[in-house]
SEDREN-66346 format. One record per residue (C-alpha): residue number from 0; residue in one letter; x, y, z. Coordinates in pm, 1 decimal. Each point is the difference from the previous one (the first is absolute). Layout:
N
seq / type / east / north / up
NUM / A / X / Y / Z;
...
END
This chain:
459
seq / type / east / north / up
0 / M / 2198.1 / -3620.4 / -2357.4;
1 / S / 306.0 / -70.6 / 246.4;
2 / V / -46.5 / -41.0 / 378.0;
3 / S / 104.6 / 310.3 / 111.6;
4 / D / -211.6 / 196.8 / -261.8;
5 / Y / -326.6 / -189.1 / 152.4;
6 / Q / 111.0 / 115.7 / 324.8;
7 / K / -3.8 / 337.2 / -68.2;
8 / F / -334.9 / -28.2 / -199.7;
9 / L / -192.1 / -155.6 / 307.7;
10 / A / 174.4 / 251.3 / 220.4;
11 / S / -122.0 / 265.1 / -250.8;
12 / K / -354.7 / -113.3 / 55.4;
13 / S / -19.8 / 16.4 / 422.0;
14 / Q / -221.4 / 265.4 / 136.3;
15 / L / 280.3 / 115.9 / 240.5;
16 / A / 83.4 / 344.8 / -35.4;
17 / T / 355.2 / 89.2 / -107.7;
18 / M / 276.7 / 231.9 / 135.5;
19 / D / -58.3 / 326.7 / -248.3;
20 / G / 174.9 / 241.6 / 241.7;
21 / F / 294.2 / 125.9 / 123.7;
22 / E / 248.9 / -4.6 / 292.7;
23 / P / -48.7 / 307.1 / 230.0;
24 / L / 180.3 / 299.5 / -30.1;
25 / W / -86.4 / 181.0 / 267.0;
26 / L / -147.6 / -149.3 / 351.8;
27 / P / 12.7 / 320.0 / 282.2;
28 / D / 152.3 / -106.3 / 361.5;
29 / W / -360.9 / 113.3 / 129.6;
30 / M / -171.9 / -287.5 / -148.5;
31 / F / -80.5 / -291.0 / 253.8;
32 / D / 169.3 / -357.8 / -78.1;
33 / F / -327.5 / -139.5 / -107.7;
34 / Q / -63.6 / 315.3 / -203.9;
35 / Q / 341.5 / -43.4 / -176.3;
36 / I / -81.2 / -382.6 / -73.3;
37 / M / -355.5 / 59.4 / -177.5;
38 / T / 109.3 / 308.5 / -184.5;
39 / T / 319.9 / -223.3 / -145.7;
40 / W / -193.0 / -265.9 / -99.7;
41 / A / -278.6 / 242.1 / -128.1;
42 / I / 274.7 / 190.6 / -207.9;
43 / Q / 131.3 / -320.1 / -123.8;
44 / K / -319.1 / -177.4 / -118.9;
45 / G / -122.6 / 328.6 / -176.1;
46 / R / -341.2 / -34.5 / -15.2;
47 / A / -156.5 / -150.8 / 369.0;
48 / L / -207.7 / 71.8 / 268.9;
49 / L / 104.1 / 26.6 / 381.8;
50 / I / -293.5 / -69.5 / 251.8;
51 / E / 123.8 / 124.1 / 361.8;
52 / E / -229.1 / 90.0 / 263.4;
53 / C / -126.0 / 360.1 / 78.5;
54 / G / 321.7 / 192.4 / 152.4;
55 / L / 278.6 / -197.3 / -154.6;
56 / G / 116.4 / 300.2 / -226.0;
57 / K / -139.7 / -93.2 / -345.2;
58 / G / -6.0 / 381.2 / -78.3;
59 / P / 387.0 / 27.0 / 22.1;
60 / Q / 57.3 / -327.9 / -160.2;
61 / Q / -194.6 / 132.3 / -320.1;
62 / L / 196.1 / 288.5 / 29.8;
63 / V / 335.9 / -124.0 / -13.2;
64 / F / -132.8 / -260.6 / -268.4;
65 / C / -84.2 / 267.0 / -221.8;
66 / E / 332.4 / 211.0 / 91.9;
67 / N / 222.5 / -300.7 / -97.9;
68 / V / -207.9 / -44.3 / -330.1;
69 / I / 87.1 / 343.9 / -78.5;
70 / R / 341.2 / -33.2 / 101.8;
71 / K / 33.6 / -274.3 / -263.2;
72 / T / -180.5 / 114.9 / -331.2;
73 / N / 25.8 / 370.7 / 65.7;
74 / G / -419.5 / 39.0 / -8.1;
75 / K / -312.2 / 132.1 / 188.1;
76 / S / -176.8 / -228.6 / 261.7;
77 / L / -381.8 / 5.3 / 111.2;
78 / I / -161.8 / -106.6 / 317.0;
79 / M / -372.7 / -27.9 / 3.0;
80 / A / -147.3 / -10.5 / 296.3;
81 / P / -355.3 / 50.5 / 172.6;
82 / L / -159.3 / 309.5 / 31.3;
83 / A / 177.0 / 207.0 / 295.4;
84 / V / 257.3 / -271.5 / 47.4;
85 / A / 211.0 / 152.5 / -270.5;
86 / H / 34.4 / 332.8 / 255.6;
87 / Q / 149.5 / -271.5 / 234.9;
88 / L / 266.2 / -132.6 / -231.0;
89 / V / 94.9 / 364.5 / -122.4;
90 / T / 60.6 / 81.4 / 385.2;
91 / E / 221.6 / -312.9 / 48.2;
92 / A / 199.6 / 61.0 / -328.9;
93 / E / 75.5 / 329.5 / 129.6;
94 / K / 77.5 / -187.8 / 352.8;
95 / F / 260.2 / -224.3 / -141.2;
96 / G / 170.8 / 245.8 / -228.8;
97 / I / -155.3 / -126.3 / -338.3;
98 / D / -156.2 / 192.2 / -273.1;
99 / A / -345.1 / -42.5 / -85.4;
100 / K / -278.8 / 250.6 / -38.8;
101 / L / -373.9 / -52.9 / -28.5;
102 / S / -129.1 / 52.9 / -344.1;
103 / R / -411.1 / 38.5 / -43.0;
104 / D / -32.0 / 142.8 / -347.4;
105 / G / 231.1 / -306.6 / -169.1;
106 / K / 292.8 / 220.2 / -2.0;
107 / P / 307.1 / -202.9 / 62.9;
108 / H / 304.6 / 78.5 / 232.8;
109 / K / 339.5 / -62.1 / -103.3;
110 / N / 71.6 / -267.9 / 243.6;
111 / I / -315.8 / -155.0 / 165.5;
112 / T / -344.0 / 127.9 / -85.1;
113 / I / -261.9 / -137.0 / 299.6;
114 / G / -366.1 / 18.1 / -126.4;
115 / N / -338.6 / -177.8 / 87.4;
116 / Y / -138.6 / -287.4 / -188.2;
117 / E / -329.2 / 262.1 / -23.5;
118 / S / 220.9 / 209.9 / -272.1;
119 / I / 156.3 / -303.0 / -177.3;
120 / H / -153.1 / 130.0 / -311.8;
121 / K / 173.5 / 355.3 / 42.4;
122 / F / 381.5 / -169.5 / -56.9;
123 / D / 132.3 / -98.9 / -338.8;
124 / E / 183.1 / -344.5 / 98.0;
125 / A / 300.0 / 93.5 / -280.8;
126 / D / 112.0 / 272.8 / 284.9;
127 / F / 109.8 / -305.6 / 246.3;
128 / N / 192.4 / -314.9 / -45.6;
129 / C / -111.6 / -128.2 / 377.2;
130 / V / -348.5 / 8.2 / 151.0;
131 / S / -54.7 / -118.0 / 374.1;
132 / G / -377.3 / -33.8 / 137.3;
133 / D / -15.9 / 40.0 / 370.2;
134 / E / -306.3 / -206.2 / 149.5;
135 / I / -11.3 / -156.0 / -338.9;
136 / S / -296.8 / -198.4 / 150.2;
137 / A / -206.6 / 302.8 / -10.8;
138 / A / -20.2 / -35.8 / -347.2;
139 / K / -236.1 / -270.8 / -46.6;
140 / A / -237.7 / 264.6 / 160.0;
141 / F / -42.1 / 241.9 / -285.7;
142 / D / -224.5 / -89.9 / -299.7;
143 / G / 83.7 / -204.6 / -309.8;
144 / K / 97.5 / 328.9 / -198.2;
145 / R / 258.1 / 119.8 / 272.9;
146 / R / 141.5 / -292.6 / 47.8;
147 / K / 77.4 / -53.5 / -344.3;
148 / Q / 184.2 / 296.3 / -36.7;
149 / I / 195.5 / -72.7 / 310.4;
150 / T / 85.9 / -366.5 / -154.7;
151 / R / 95.9 / 166.9 / -372.1;
152 / F / 214.2 / 275.5 / 179.2;
153 / M / 169.6 / -262.3 / 193.7;
154 / S / 36.2 / -211.4 / -262.7;
155 / K / 236.7 / 238.2 / -199.4;
156 / M / 258.0 / 0.5 / 297.2;
157 / P / 325.6 / -205.6 / -15.8;
158 / Y / 22.2 / 35.4 / 383.6;
159 / R / -287.3 / -29.7 / 201.7;
160 / L / -74.8 / -58.4 / 418.3;
161 / G / -310.6 / -85.6 / 166.1;
162 / A / -31.1 / 64.0 / 387.4;
163 / T / -295.3 / -123.2 / 197.1;
164 / A / -82.1 / -102.5 / 367.5;
165 / T / -299.4 / -245.2 / -63.7;
166 / A / -14.3 / -196.9 / -293.2;
167 / A / -363.8 / -160.2 / 61.5;
168 / P / 18.2 / -303.6 / 143.3;
169 / N / -268.9 / -195.9 / -201.2;
170 / D / 20.8 / 255.4 / -335.6;
171 / Y / 223.4 / -177.5 / -247.0;
172 / I / -163.9 / 258.2 / -236.7;
173 / E / 168.5 / 261.6 / 204.0;
174 / L / 303.8 / -154.0 / -51.2;
175 / G / -36.2 / -37.5 / -422.5;
176 / T / -66.4 / 341.8 / -26.9;
177 / I / 321.5 / 70.9 / 202.6;
178 / S / 182.8 / -237.5 / -201.2;
179 / E / -134.5 / 153.6 / -329.3;
180 / L / 134.7 / 340.4 / 128.6;
181 / L / 339.4 / -96.2 / 73.0;
182 / G / -13.1 / -192.3 / -346.0;
183 / H / 59.2 / -358.6 / 132.9;
184 / M / -318.1 / -170.6 / -122.4;
185 / T / -358.4 / 139.1 / -82.9;
186 / Q / -247.8 / -23.4 / 213.4;
187 / S / -198.5 / -253.7 / -213.7;
188 / D / 310.7 / -233.7 / -97.5;
189 / M / 55.6 / -7.8 / 350.9;
190 / L / -411.3 / -122.8 / 95.2;
191 / G / 51.0 / -270.3 / -293.8;
192 / T / 340.3 / -139.6 / 98.2;
193 / F / -48.4 / -22.7 / 347.9;
194 / F / -367.3 / 18.0 / 62.6;
195 / K / -334.9 / -160.7 / -125.9;
196 / S / -341.4 / 133.4 / 56.8;
197 / S / -247.5 / -241.3 / 90.9;
198 / D / -379.8 / 147.7 / -13.6;
199 / K / -94.4 / -380.6 / 85.2;
200 / K / 178.8 / -27.0 / 338.3;
201 / R / -99.5 / 351.4 / 77.1;
202 / H / -361.5 / -119.8 / -57.5;
203 / S / 93.0 / -337.2 / 190.5;
204 / L / 109.4 / 216.0 / 311.6;
205 / F / -358.4 / 193.0 / -24.0;
206 / K / -155.6 / -155.9 / 275.2;
207 / E / 268.4 / 47.9 / 246.9;
208 / G / -68.8 / 424.3 / -7.5;
209 / D / 212.6 / 255.9 / -48.4;
210 / F / -4.9 / -64.6 / -408.9;
211 / W / 86.1 / 328.8 / -117.8;
212 / N / 288.8 / 58.5 / 250.6;
213 / R / 173.5 / -343.6 / -126.6;
214 / A / 297.1 / 15.7 / -255.6;
215 / K / -67.3 / -9.3 / -346.5;
216 / Y / 324.6 / -159.1 / -94.5;
217 / F / 194.2 / -300.7 / 133.9;
218 / F / 296.5 / -129.5 / -55.0;
219 / R / 65.3 / -239.4 / -257.9;
220 / A / 133.3 / -337.9 / 130.9;
221 / H / 344.8 / 12.8 / 124.6;
222 / S / 58.8 / 359.6 / -56.4;
223 / E / -36.9 / 217.3 / 311.1;
224 / D / 415.7 / -42.2 / 82.8;
225 / P / 70.6 / 85.0 / -332.7;
226 / F / -233.5 / 290.8 / -15.0;
227 / W / 183.0 / 128.7 / 326.9;
228 / K / 333.6 / -90.4 / -143.5;
229 / W / -102.8 / 207.9 / -286.1;
230 / V / -110.8 / 265.7 / 208.1;
231 / C / 328.8 / 23.6 / 200.8;
232 / S / 191.1 / 29.5 / -331.3;
233 / W / -85.7 / 358.2 / -41.0;
234 / A / -140.0 / 72.2 / 377.6;
235 / R / 138.4 / 27.1 / 329.6;
236 / A / -194.6 / 0.8 / 330.0;
237 / I / 97.9 / 97.0 / 377.7;
238 / R / -211.0 / 99.0 / 285.8;
239 / S / 335.2 / 48.4 / 228.4;
240 / P / 351.4 / 57.3 / -70.9;
241 / K / 52.0 / -379.3 / 174.3;
242 / D / -158.2 / -175.5 / -296.9;
243 / I / 305.3 / 92.7 / -176.7;
244 / G / 218.8 / -83.0 / 295.3;
245 / C / 61.4 / 400.2 / 98.2;
246 / D / -42.8 / 131.9 / 338.2;
247 / D / -369.2 / 90.0 / 111.2;
248 / S / 56.6 / 173.0 / 307.5;
249 / R / -86.2 / 350.9 / -163.3;
250 / F / -305.3 / -146.7 / -142.8;
251 / I / -247.7 / -96.3 / 286.8;
252 / L / -399.5 / 42.2 / -75.5;
253 / P / -130.0 / 210.7 / 228.6;
254 / E / -320.3 / -178.4 / 218.8;
255 / L / -346.1 / -6.8 / -170.9;
256 / T / -300.7 / -71.6 / 166.7;
257 / I / -326.9 / -20.3 / -191.9;
258 / T / -394.1 / 31.1 / 165.3;
259 / Q / -282.1 / -86.3 / -187.4;
260 / H / -308.9 / 164.1 / 102.2;
261 / V / -337.6 / -109.1 / -96.6;
262 / V / -299.8 / 217.9 / -71.0;
263 / P / -295.6 / -175.7 / 63.0;
264 / T / -280.0 / -46.9 / -298.4;
265 / R / -321.0 / 185.5 / 66.4;
266 / F / -179.4 / -2.4 / -291.1;
267 / R / -209.8 / -227.2 / -217.6;
268 / F / 51.7 / -118.4 / -393.4;
269 / P / -239.5 / 81.9 / -198.6;
270 / G / -275.0 / -233.8 / -6.5;
271 / E / 116.1 / -172.3 / 306.2;
272 / L / -213.0 / 38.5 / 347.0;
273 / F / 321.4 / -96.2 / 260.3;
274 / V / 333.6 / 192.5 / 21.1;
275 / R / 304.2 / -247.0 / -103.9;
276 / V / 366.2 / 7.8 / -96.0;
277 / A / 109.2 / 66.1 / -338.3;
278 / V / 135.4 / -311.9 / -202.7;
279 / T / 64.1 / 41.9 / -327.3;
280 / L / 249.2 / 295.3 / -155.4;
281 / A / -324.3 / 172.8 / -110.7;
282 / E / -152.4 / 15.5 / 343.4;
283 / Q / 341.3 / 111.8 / 153.7;
284 / R / -22.6 / 287.0 / -219.1;
285 / E / -340.5 / 80.5 / 116.3;
286 / E / 37.8 / -49.4 / 345.3;
287 / R / 302.8 / 259.3 / -46.9;
288 / K / -162.2 / 267.1 / -178.7;
289 / R / -280.8 / -26.2 / 263.7;
290 / S / 250.7 / 24.2 / 279.0;
291 / L / 194.2 / 271.3 / -117.7;
292 / E / -75.7 / 243.0 / 257.4;
293 / E / 40.7 / -227.1 / 288.0;
294 / R / 334.3 / -116.2 / -128.5;
295 / C / 122.2 / 327.6 / -38.1;
296 / Q / -93.0 / 147.8 / 346.0;
297 / M / 229.3 / -291.5 / 134.6;
298 / V / 275.8 / 91.7 / -179.3;
299 / A / -51.8 / 361.5 / 99.6;
300 / K / 23.1 / -126.1 / 375.3;
301 / L / 315.1 / -188.4 / -73.7;
302 / V / 176.1 / 234.7 / -152.4;
303 / D / -78.4 / 281.8 / 314.4;
304 / H / 351.5 / 44.1 / 91.5;
305 / K / 301.5 / 225.8 / -62.6;
306 / E / 226.2 / -253.7 / -176.5;
307 / P / -9.0 / -20.1 / -394.3;
308 / A / -265.6 / -225.6 / -174.6;
309 / L / -25.0 / -191.7 / -356.4;
310 / V / -417.3 / -27.3 / -78.2;
311 / W / -45.1 / -255.7 / -276.0;
312 / C / -330.7 / -4.8 / -171.0;
313 / Q / -151.6 / -209.1 / -294.5;
314 / Y / -295.5 / 240.3 / -101.9;
315 / N / 35.5 / 384.2 / -89.0;
316 / Q / -338.7 / 57.9 / 247.3;
317 / E / 241.0 / -165.4 / 248.4;
318 / G / 300.2 / 274.3 / -57.4;
319 / E / -255.5 / 280.4 / 3.3;
320 / L / -170.1 / -105.0 / 336.0;
321 / L / 335.6 / -77.2 / 191.8;
322 / T / 128.1 / 311.9 / -103.0;
323 / K / -291.5 / 223.9 / 143.7;
324 / L / -3.4 / -227.3 / 326.2;
325 / I / 400.8 / 3.8 / 29.7;
326 / P / 111.0 / 352.7 / 129.6;
327 / G / 283.4 / 124.3 / -222.1;
328 / A / -36.9 / -300.2 / -227.0;
329 / V / 129.0 / 6.3 / -379.3;
330 / E / -113.0 / -173.9 / -259.9;
331 / V / 161.8 / -145.0 / -319.3;
332 / A / -278.0 / -100.2 / -238.1;
333 / G / -19.1 / -103.8 / -399.9;
334 / R / -202.1 / 352.1 / -54.3;
335 / H / 340.1 / 196.5 / 76.5;
336 / S / 268.3 / 78.6 / -257.0;
337 / D / 354.8 / -218.4 / -16.9;
338 / E / 135.3 / 346.2 / 134.5;
339 / E / -273.8 / 30.4 / 287.6;
340 / K / 93.5 / -385.8 / 94.4;
341 / A / 364.3 / 36.4 / 19.1;
342 / E / -16.9 / 310.3 / 216.4;
343 / R / -214.2 / -117.9 / 219.0;
344 / L / 198.9 / -373.6 / 62.6;
345 / N / 295.7 / 159.2 / 13.1;
346 / G / -167.6 / 246.2 / 246.9;
347 / F / -66.9 / -305.3 / 257.3;
348 / A / 348.8 / -124.4 / -54.5;
349 / K / 113.5 / 337.5 / 137.5;
350 / G / -249.4 / 31.5 / 323.2;
351 / E / -177.9 / 309.3 / -130.1;
352 / F / -308.7 / -195.8 / 53.4;
353 / R / -70.0 / -266.8 / 255.4;
354 / V / -279.2 / -244.4 / -189.4;
355 / L / -16.0 / -112.5 / -333.2;
356 / V / -276.2 / -145.0 / -145.2;
357 / T / 13.4 / -181.0 / -365.7;
358 / K / -48.6 / -270.3 / -195.0;
359 / P / 267.4 / -326.0 / -45.0;
360 / K / 42.0 / 20.0 / -359.6;
361 / I / 117.1 / 387.2 / 51.9;
362 / A / 267.9 / -11.6 / 231.8;
363 / C / 40.7 / -382.6 / 126.9;
364 / F / 328.2 / -28.9 / -232.1;
365 / G / 327.2 / 117.0 / 72.5;
366 / L / -46.0 / 294.1 / 276.2;
367 / N / 202.8 / 43.2 / 283.0;
368 / Y / -226.1 / 58.0 / 292.4;
369 / Q / 180.2 / -146.8 / 260.5;
370 / H / -50.5 / 305.7 / 236.0;
371 / C / -385.2 / -95.0 / 4.0;
372 / G / -65.6 / -311.2 / 279.1;
373 / H / -348.5 / -57.0 / -45.2;
374 / H / -262.4 / -108.0 / -270.6;
375 / T / -369.9 / -81.8 / -43.1;
376 / F / -121.0 / -192.4 / -260.6;
377 / F / -299.8 / -110.6 / -189.2;
378 / P / 93.0 / -330.2 / -111.0;
379 / S / -11.0 / -160.6 / -307.8;
380 / H / 90.7 / -365.7 / -183.1;
381 / S / 321.0 / 161.8 / -146.6;
382 / H / 319.6 / -164.1 / 167.0;
383 / E / 206.2 / 305.1 / -177.1;
384 / Q / -186.4 / 285.0 / 99.9;
385 / W / 20.2 / -145.4 / 380.4;
386 / H / 349.4 / -65.3 / -31.7;
387 / Q / 94.9 / 339.8 / -144.5;
388 / C / -220.2 / 240.5 / 213.8;
389 / I / 132.6 / -177.5 / 306.3;
390 / R / 369.4 / 21.9 / -142.2;
391 / R / -2.4 / 377.5 / -31.5;
392 / S / 64.2 / 59.2 / 340.0;
393 / L / 110.5 / -423.9 / 140.3;
394 / R / 354.7 / 85.6 / -184.2;
395 / F / 368.6 / -35.7 / 100.1;
396 / G / 80.7 / 365.5 / 170.4;
397 / R / -293.0 / 4.1 / 127.8;
398 / V / 37.2 / 52.2 / 416.1;
399 / G / -291.8 / -92.1 / 228.8;
400 / P / -292.3 / -253.6 / -92.0;
401 / V / -274.7 / 56.0 / -253.2;
402 / R / -344.3 / -97.8 / 121.0;
403 / C / -267.7 / -81.5 / -283.2;
404 / D / -385.7 / 40.6 / 73.4;
405 / V / -227.0 / -232.1 / -267.7;
406 / I / -355.4 / 92.3 / -3.5;
407 / A / -225.1 / -199.9 / -183.9;
408 / T / -361.8 / -134.6 / 22.5;
409 / E / -123.5 / -302.5 / 107.1;
410 / G / 12.6 / -161.6 / -337.5;
411 / E / 338.5 / 131.3 / -29.2;
412 / A / 166.5 / -151.6 / 299.0;
413 / G / 110.2 / -273.5 / -174.0;
414 / V / 215.0 / 226.1 / -251.7;
415 / T / 304.0 / 31.9 / 264.1;
416 / D / 17.1 / -385.5 / 22.1;
417 / N / -3.7 / 7.4 / -394.9;
418 / L / 263.6 / 245.2 / -25.6;
419 / K / 248.7 / -199.0 / 250.5;
420 / S / -61.0 / -302.6 / -231.5;
421 / K / 152.2 / 156.0 / -260.3;
422 / Q / 253.4 / 124.5 / 196.1;
423 / V / 128.6 / -357.2 / 71.4;
424 / K / -20.5 / -67.0 / -383.4;
425 / A / 211.7 / 346.2 / -34.4;
426 / E / 271.3 / -158.2 / 242.1;
427 / K / 5.2 / -310.6 / -189.6;
428 / M / 68.1 / 166.6 / -301.4;
429 / F / 243.0 / 190.1 / 148.6;
430 / D / 144.1 / -319.8 / 134.1;
431 / K / 59.0 / -179.4 / -336.7;
432 / L / 168.6 / 303.4 / -166.3;
433 / I / 228.1 / 38.8 / 287.8;
434 / R / 125.3 / -345.0 / -19.9;
435 / L / 16.8 / -74.5 / -359.7;
436 / M / 169.8 / 325.2 / 1.5;
437 / N / 251.1 / -48.4 / 298.4;
438 / H / 63.3 / -359.7 / -136.0;
439 / G / 47.7 / 102.4 / -353.9;
440 / E / -226.9 / -225.2 / -175.3;
441 / H / -120.1 / 266.3 / -236.7;
442 / L / 363.5 / -23.1 / -151.6;
443 / T / 32.7 / -367.4 / -29.0;
444 / I / 12.7 / -81.7 / -371.7;
445 / P / 116.5 / -345.1 / -82.2;
446 / E / 283.5 / 6.9 / -167.2;
447 / N / -31.1 / -343.1 / -205.6;
448 / H / -330.0 / -39.2 / -117.7;
449 / I / 67.3 / -349.4 / -149.1;
450 / Q / 26.4 / -260.7 / 226.4;
451 / P / 169.1 / -349.1 / -118.9;
452 / M / -237.5 / -289.3 / -45.9;
453 / E / 109.7 / -383.1 / -44.8;
454 / I / -113.6 / -147.9 / -325.4;
455 / P / -237.1 / -311.8 / 61.6;
456 / A / 126.6 / -319.1 / -50.7;
457 / W / -279.5 / -103.0 / -260.4;
458 / L / 158.3 / 266.2 / -207.1;
END
């Protein structure tokens, strides 16, 4: 084997994604410069992930990506989105003059079809040669059967795009799921290549507390930088246009004010004589259930104004009681049909009613509620839920500040600090992605894998 052949062999073993796309055929003038840069790279890549903050225009970028594939292949494209977000994509397509239609029954449109993840089983992958997943990180929230359906459907497509605002800062399995959807590396291969699972290490950390929240997977020695370089070979991340050297004067986030309200503990745990604050997760849940009425009444007082308000809850009982306590409030719950959910979620965006009561897992992805400047939130340890819920209003284009009232029990008072620490991790992840992306380290493949060496004199 010659040196050049060996170099090609080593290059073929690289985990860095290749350029499987083509040069853009159409980049409309209405796109911002940073949107053109991101979309151009995605089209050239062919199978890519765009991680962009809320309000940077991931919807139009997906539409342009799909339109380019249609012009290149003369085929059809599909955009899958969370419930109710599909309606927003149709509206954006009409706004920008792109031919796209909503499909609930799986029937494809002649150009771009927009559907929901929940209806993926109704579509035939043979009808399309391009698929884009809006808020693709939501795919991990589905059960195993639905997630397999989405993975198998996307695996048939030569061109794929994913868009998300929040890749979890410490959830590497999520990145593996997205990588598998895009066809770069399966989740299990990713974990085996870059990570190791050490139950002994987890056990040794048990004495320090927070055992169950500790990461199950750990980077192998010297694998952290190669991992992020690999991610950067198929993903691009920006928090603001300035991250890629573009003007950000029109993309300034509004002011966010977070206020925590603590509901005092007034009950005793079973078998105990004195009132005390919950410590364990199970005790926190019990404390939350016992204080349900007090917390809901506090929310009702906080939203007693004339401005739009988003009320996030965690339990069905919370949603039902809040809807009764708040005049004119409309609830969106799991018991409602998909059509009812979509109608009510879009109704709030149109201003048909003032207060929306719902759960994060139903409405935290993709929806644009920038007309609403007040949120109330019952805390959870999920950074993604927290970030996505707030970002329904805290987004580029919002005029005026955003206020968030966090209503917690005494045992949950530390959850906000936990979310802040996770936000720090998310910022570090973005910093690393942007640094690697801007310096082009993900594209650096040594031209010569064989280094010259002197033969020892004793030979």
